[in-house]
N, C-alpha and C positions, 0 to 999 in steps of 0.2 A: 464378957457380950460387946461386940463392938457397936462402937457409937457412930452415928450417922448424920447427914442434914436432914432437916424436915420444914415444909416451907407450910405459908398462909396465903399460896398465890392465887388458888380457887377464890376463898373467901373474899380477898381484897379483890380479884376483880369483879364478886357479885356485887359489892358495895360499893362499887365506883361504874353506877350504872349499867351492871351486867356487860363490863367489858371484855371482848372476845380476846381467845389466845392468840389470834392475827393481829389485833389493835395493840396489844399489851408487844409481840413480837416486834411490829414495826416500829414501836416508840423505844425499844431497846437494842434494835438493831440484830434482832434474830429471827428465826423462822417459826409458824405457827408448831410446827413439828418438836423443834425444841425446846419451847414453852411447854408442850405438853410431855415431855419427857422430864422436866424440872419438876414439873407439879406431880408427875407420877414415883418421883424418887428415882428416877431409872438414870437422872445424869444430873451431876453437883455444878452449878454454873461458875466459872472464877469470881473472885472478891468483886472484879470492877463489875462485872454484871449482875451479882447480887446485890450491889448498891445501885448500879441504876433504876432495876427493879424495884427496890423500896421507895428510891425518889418517885418514880413514876404516881404511886401512892401518897406520897408525902409522910410515909411512916419510916421510925428507925429502923435499920437493917435488922434487930432482934426481933421486930413484929412480924417482920416477912420469914425471917427463917431463923430456925433453932438447933442447936446440937445437943444430941442427947444418947 
């Protein structure tokens, strides 16, 4: 079975005063569509982008993304 990257971005956005995908995208330099694709597992972000996303929520990388 192939491993893949999973994320908790939607949950993190919900707990961050229901931050929108557009708001998150603006904070990390991506479009809303790219954030949506990452959340849906259709696109894997670069390591730099993954760290930026985790930083927006103030969580360690492994709370925003996991490898399984």
